C-alpha positions as CSV (number, residue, x, y, z in Angstrom):
1,M,-10.9,29.8,-12.2
2,K,-10.5,26.3,-10.0
3,S,-7.1,24.9,-11.2
4,K,-7.8,21.6,-9.0
5,V,-10.4,19.1,-10.7
6,T,-11.6,16.9,-7.7
7,I,-13.2,13.4,-7.4
8,Q,-16.2,15.8,-6.3
9,D,-16.2,17.1,-8.9
10,I,-16.3,14.5,-12.0
11,A,-19.2,13.0,-9.7
12,E,-21.5,16.4,-9.9
13,A,-20.4,16.6,-13.2
14,L,-22.1,13.0,-14.3
15,G,-24.5,13.1,-11.7
16,I,-23.2,10.0,-9.7
17,S,-22.0,9.2,-6.2
18,R,-18.0,10.4,-4.9
19,N,-17.4,6.8,-4.1
20,T,-18.8,5.5,-7.4
21,V,-15.7,7.9,-8.8
22,S,-13.1,6.8,-6.2
23,K,-13.8,3.3,-7.6
24,A,-13.6,3.9,-10.8
25,I,-9.9,5.9,-10.6
26,N,-8.5,3.5,-8.1
27,N,-9.5,0.0,-10.2
28,S,-11.8,-1.2,-7.1
29,E,-14.0,-4.1,-7.5
30,G,-17.8,-3.5,-7.7
31,L,-18.3,-1.6,-11.0
32,A,-19.5,-2.5,-14.6
33,D,-16.8,-1.8,-17.4
34,A,-19.3,0.6,-18.8
35,T,-19.6,3.1,-15.9
36,R,-16.0,2.5,-15.2
37,E,-15.0,3.7,-18.7
38,K,-17.5,6.6,-18.6
39,I,-15.8,7.6,-15.6
40,L,-12.3,7.7,-16.7
41,Q,-13.0,9.3,-19.8
42,K,-14.9,12.1,-17.9
43,A,-12.0,12.6,-15.4
44,V,-10.0,13.3,-18.8
45,E,-12.0,15.4,-20.1
46,M,-12.0,17.3,-17.2
47,G,-8.4,17.2,-16.6
48,Y,-8.0,15.3,-13.5
49,K,-4.6,15.4,-12.9
50,Q,-3.8,12.5,-10.4
51,F,-5.7,10.2,-12.6
52,S,-2.7,9.0,-14.7
53,Y,0.7,9.9,-15.9
54,V,0.2,9.2,-19.7
55,S,-3.3,8.2,-20.1
56,A,-4.3,5.7,-22.7
57,F,-7.9,7.6,-22.4
58,A,-6.3,11.1,-23.4
59,S,-4.7,9.1,-26.8
60,L,-8.8,7.5,-27.1
61,A,-9.8,11.2,-26.7
62,E,-7.3,12.7,-28.9
63,N,-8.1,9.7,-31.6
64,P,-11.9,9.1,-31.7
65,S,-11.5,6.5,-34.0
66,G,-9.6,4.7,-31.3
67,E,-6.2,4.3,-33.3
68,T,-3.1,3.9,-30.9
69,R,-0.9,6.9,-31.4
70,P,2.8,5.7,-32.4
71,F,5.4,6.0,-30.1
72,H,8.8,7.2,-30.9
73,G,11.4,5.7,-29.3
74,F,12.6,2.8,-27.1
75,Q,14.4,4.8,-23.7
76,G,15.6,1.7,-22.0
77,E,14.9,-0.5,-19.0
78,I,13.2,0.2,-15.7
79,A,14.1,-2.5,-13.4
80,L,12.0,-4.1,-10.7
81,F,13.9,-5.5,-8.0
82,T,11.7,-7.8,-5.3
83,T,12.9,-10.5,-2.9
84,V,9.5,-11.9,-3.0
85,F,7.3,-13.0,-5.8
86,L,4.5,-10.6,-6.1
87,T,0.5,-12.4,-6.0
88,Q,-2.2,-10.7,-6.9
89,S,-3.3,-10.7,-3.1
90,H,0.1,-8.4,-2.3
91,F,-0.7,-4.4,-2.8
92,A,1.8,-3.4,-5.0
93,S,0.8,-6.1,-7.7
94,L,-2.2,-3.7,-8.7
95,M,0.2,-0.7,-8.7
96,L,2.7,-2.8,-10.9
97,D,0.1,-3.2,-13.3
98,K,-0.8,0.4,-13.8
99,F,2.9,1.3,-13.3
100,Q,3.9,-0.8,-16.2
101,R,1.1,0.2,-18.7
102,E,2.4,4.2,-17.9
103,I,5.8,3.6,-18.7
104,S,5.3,1.5,-21.6
105,Q,3.7,4.6,-23.2
106,L,6.6,6.4,-22.3
107,G,8.6,4.0,-24.2
108,Y,10.0,1.9,-21.3
109,T,10.0,-1.1,-20.3
110,M,9.7,-3.4,-17.2
111,N,12.0,-6.0,-15.9
112,T,11.5,-7.9,-12.9
113,H,14.0,-9.2,-11.6
114,R,14.3,-11.4,-8.3
115,V,16.8,-10.4,-5.6
116,T,17.7,-14.2,-4.0
117,E,18.5,-14.9,-0.2
118,E,21.9,-15.5,-1.8
119,N,22.2,-12.0,-2.9
120,L,21.5,-10.5,-0.4
121,R,23.9,-12.7,1.7
122,E,26.9,-12.3,-0.5
123,G,26.3,-8.9,-1.7
124,T,25.6,-9.7,-5.3
125,L,23.5,-8.6,-7.8
126,P,20.9,-10.9,-10.0
127,L,22.1,-12.5,-13.0
128,T,19.4,-11.3,-15.1
129,F,20.6,-7.8,-14.6
130,R,22.3,-6.0,-17.0
131,P,22.9,-2.3,-15.4
132,E,24.0,-1.0,-19.3
133,Q,20.3,-1.0,-20.2
134,V,18.7,-0.1,-17.5
135,K,17.8,3.6,-16.6
136,A,16.2,2.9,-13.1
137,I,15.5,0.9,-10.6
138,I,12.1,0.5,-8.5
139,C,12.6,-1.6,-5.2
140,I,9.2,-3.6,-4.1
141,E,9.5,-5.9,-0.8
142,M,13.4,-4.8,-0.1
143,F,14.1,-4.2,3.7
144,D,17.6,-5.2,4.1
145,C,19.5,-2.0,4.5
146,R,23.0,-2.8,3.5
147,Y,22.1,-4.3,0.2
148,D,19.6,-1.6,-0.7
149,E,22.8,0.9,0.0
150,M,24.5,-1.1,-1.8
151,V,21.8,-0.7,-4.6
152,C,21.9,2.9,-4.2
153,E,25.6,3.3,-5.0
154,M,25.2,1.9,-8.6
155,G,24.7,5.5,-10.1
156,I,21.1,4.1,-11.4
157,P,18.1,6.4,-10.3
158,V,16.4,4.2,-7.4
159,L,12.8,4.6,-6.3
160,F,12.1,2.3,-3.0
161,V,7.9,1.4,-2.6
162,D,8.5,0.9,1.3
163,G,11.9,0.0,2.8
164,P,13.8,-0.4,5.5
165,V,13.0,0.8,8.9
166,K,14.5,4.2,9.6
167,R,16.0,3.7,12.7
168,D,18.7,6.3,14.3
169,G,18.3,8.9,11.5
170,F,18.9,6.1,8.8
171,S,17.5,6.6,5.5
172,L,18.6,5.6,2.1
173,P,20.2,8.2,-0.1
174,A,16.7,7.5,-3.1
175,D,13.4,8.7,-3.6
176,Q,10.8,7.1,-1.7
177,L,7.0,6.1,-1.6
178,Y,4.5,5.1,0.9
179,M,1.3,5.0,1.6
180,D,0.1,6.9,4.5
181,N,0.4,4.9,6.9
182,T,-0.7,7.1,9.6
183,T,-3.5,9.0,9.2
184,E,-6.9,6.5,9.4
185,I,-4.3,4.2,12.2
186,A,-5.2,7.6,14.3
187,R,-8.7,7.7,13.1
188,F,-9.5,4.3,14.1
189,V,-8.1,4.2,17.2
190,G,-10.0,7.7,17.9
191,N,-13.0,6.0,16.7
192,T,-12.3,2.8,19.3
193,L,-11.5,4.8,22.2
194,R,-14.7,7.3,21.9
195,G,-17.0,4.1,21.6
196,G,-15.8,2.7,25.2
197,D,-13.0,0.8,24.2
198,R,-9.5,1.2,26.1
199,R,-7.9,-2.1,25.6
200,I,-6.4,-2.1,22.6
201,G,-3.5,-4.2,21.2
202,F,-1.2,-4.4,18.3
203,I,-0.1,-7.3,16.3
204,G,3.3,-7.6,13.6
205,N,6.7,-7.0,14.0
206,P,7.4,-2.9,13.9
207,D,11.3,-3.6,12.5
208,H,10.0,-5.9,9.4
209,C,9.6,-2.2,7.1
210,Q,9.0,1.3,7.4
211,S,5.4,1.3,7.3
212,F,4.8,-1.5,9.8
213,F,6.7,0.9,11.9
214,E,4.7,4.0,11.2
215,R,1.7,1.9,11.8
216,Y,2.6,0.7,15.0
217,A,4.0,4.2,16.2
218,A,0.6,5.9,15.0
219,F,-1.2,3.4,17.3
220,R,1.1,3.9,20.2
221,F,1.3,8.1,19.3
222,S,-2.6,8.0,19.2
223,M,-3.4,6.2,22.4
224,L,-0.1,8.5,24.1
225,M,-2.1,11.9,22.7
226,A,-5.5,10.5,24.4
227,G,-4.0,9.8,28.0
228,E,-4.6,6.1,27.6
229,P,-1.6,3.9,28.7
230,V,-0.6,0.7,25.9
231,S,-0.5,-2.4,27.6
232,D,2.9,-4.3,26.5
233,K,0.8,-7.7,26.8
234,Y,-1.4,-6.9,24.0
235,V,1.8,-6.0,21.9
236,I,2.7,-9.1,19.8
237,R,5.9,-9.8,17.8
238,Y,6.0,-12.8,15.7
239,N,8.2,-14.4,13.5
240,R,6.1,-17.2,12.5
241,P,2.6,-18.0,12.1
242,D,2.4,-20.8,14.2
243,E,3.5,-18.9,17.0
244,I,0.6,-16.3,17.0
245,A,-2.1,-18.8,18.8
246,E,0.6,-19.4,21.3
247,K,0.8,-16.0,22.5
248,L,-3.0,-15.4,22.6
249,Y,-3.2,-18.3,24.5
250,A,-1.0,-17.2,26.9
251,L,-3.0,-13.9,27.5
252,D,-5.1,-14.0,30.9
253,E,-7.8,-11.8,28.8
254,L,-7.5,-10.8,25.3
255,P,-8.1,-6.9,24.6
256,D,-10.7,-4.9,22.9
257,V,-9.7,-4.7,19.4
258,F,-6.1,-5.8,17.7
259,I,-4.6,-3.6,15.0
260,C,-2.7,-5.9,12.6
261,A,0.1,-4.7,10.7
262,N,-1.5,-6.0,7.3
263,D,-4.3,-8.2,6.0
264,F,-2.0,-11.0,6.0
265,V,-1.3,-10.5,9.6
266,A,-4.9,-10.3,10.5
267,S,-5.6,-13.5,8.5
268,D,-3.4,-14.9,10.8
269,V,-4.8,-14.3,13.6
270,M,-8.2,-14.5,12.9
271,R,-7.1,-18.6,12.3
272,A,-5.2,-18.4,15.5
273,L,-8.0,-17.3,17.4
274,F,-10.2,-19.9,16.0
275,S,-7.8,-22.3,16.9
276,I,-7.8,-21.4,20.6
277,G,-11.8,-21.6,20.4
278,K,-12.2,-17.5,19.9
279,S,-14.0,-15.9,17.7
280,V,-13.7,-12.5,15.5
281,P,-15.6,-10.0,16.5
282,E,-17.2,-11.5,19.3
283,D,-14.1,-11.8,21.4
284,V,-11.8,-9.5,20.2
285,R,-12.5,-7.0,16.6
286,L,-9.7,-7.2,14.2
287,L,-8.3,-4.4,11.8
288,G,-6.0,-5.0,8.8
289,F,-4.1,-2.9,6.5
290,D,-3.9,-2.8,2.6
291,D,-7.8,-3.8,1.6
292,S,-6.3,-7.4,0.1
293,A,-9.3,-9.1,-1.8
294,E,-8.9,-11.6,1.0
295,S,-10.0,-9.0,3.5
296,R,-13.2,-8.7,1.7
297,H,-13.6,-12.3,0.6
298,S,-13.2,-13.5,4.6
299,R,-15.7,-14.7,6.8
300,P,-16.0,-12.2,9.0
301,T,-15.2,-9.6,6.0
302,L,-11.8,-7.7,7.6
303,S,-11.9,-4.2,8.1
304,T,-9.2,-2.6,6.7
305,V,-7.1,0.6,5.6
306,H,-7.8,1.1,1.5
307,I,-4.2,1.6,-0.4
308,H,-4.8,3.6,-3.6
309,T,-2.6,1.9,-5.8
310,Q,-3.4,3.8,-8.9
311,I,-2.3,6.5,-7.5
312,M,0.7,5.2,-5.8
313,A,2.0,4.1,-9.4
314,Y,1.2,7.4,-10.8
315,E,3.2,8.5,-8.2
316,A,6.0,5.8,-9.1
317,V,6.0,7.3,-12.9
318,H,6.4,10.8,-11.6
319,L,9.2,10.0,-9.4
320,L,11.1,7.8,-11.3
321,M,10.7,10.0,-14.7
322,S,11.8,13.4,-12.9
323,R,14.8,11.6,-11.4
324,I,16.1,10.1,-14.9
325,K,15.5,13.7,-16.3
326,E,17.2,15.8,-13.4
327,P,19.4,13.5,-11.3
328,S,20.5,16.1,-8.8
329,L,17.4,16.8,-7.3
330,D,17.4,16.7,-3.7
331,F,15.8,13.2,-2.5
332,R,11.9,12.9,-2.1
333,T,9.7,11.0,-0.1
334,V,5.9,10.8,-0.7
335,H,3.1,9.6,1.4
336,T,-0.2,8.9,-0.6
337,Q,-3.4,8.6,1.0
338,T,-5.2,5.7,2.2
339,D,-9.1,5.2,3.7
340,L,-10.8,3.6,6.8
341,I,-12.9,0.8,5.6
342,E,-15.1,-1.1,8.7
343,R,-16.2,-4.2,7.5
344,E,-17.7,-7.5,10.1
345,S,-14.2,-7.8,12.1
346,T,-15.3,-4.5,13.8
347,D,-18.5,-4.5,14.4
348,R,-19.4,-4.2,17.9
349,R,-23.0,-4.8,17.4
350,T,-22.2,-8.4,17.1
351,E,-20.1,-8.4,20.5
352,E,-23.1,-6.2,22.1
353,A,-26.1,-9.1,20.8
354,R,-24.2,-12.1,22.9
């Protein structure tokens, strides 16, 4: 008897494509609400385990009347620490929507606590934070090693979604959750090389966070394994978006492709190229990372790597709830699946038509 239900199993049961099922489960755009609900209902019926930690659809399946089962007992607060305002464009925004729905069914609330520059500089906690009522902390966009270590020393379970760069064997004493930053970058580099292009560059700051570092490392390692040199002139680090155009203009020639640390970086690069009279993909092709809403609506549309935010939310709940239940567990690092999505910004046909 098959023990694990897959997306393909659900697709076959409904007589639809695997891609349609994946869109529903990962809350992607372009799907009718009725279709999405039918797929999610079937996923629950078949026992698809990666859909939800505590699924609202499971409650409906057990209560045909649609009445919500009462929850017994408030369990406490999950505190969100972040240094930025998480807009809808940030990959974590969708993940947190799902995360908050899941923990609410388990009796937890989530409160956001903004960690300011002053907090980071002075090593102080946000004024809104009350540790006595907090059961766990989830950290997003928290890349200051010294401050993160202080958070870990409070004796409260902590989960980092991404985190500071792990250099010289450094790693935080906490559970850590990442998207897979390696597989699809390696796939893209391999596809590009097989297509005959050898000049591949990278734009972004690998020291910004561990995910940026892993994407940069995947690019370099893939080139190394293919026996292709990396030209350092095509590795561009910058601190402010207005520096990009100057750095690009200074190149004697552009590479065939730039891999960008994320979609925000790719958008900055696209604007910088336009400002110096270059275009995408005619003069250089671009790959981003995150599959943000902007990547689908930019002109040209941006090739990128899709993050399964629903699965990341599930893993975040699982990691935190198991840590609360058993604080002595060994620390865990989890990477969730990603998928390469090629759109107009890497379309070689446009370049070949010139």
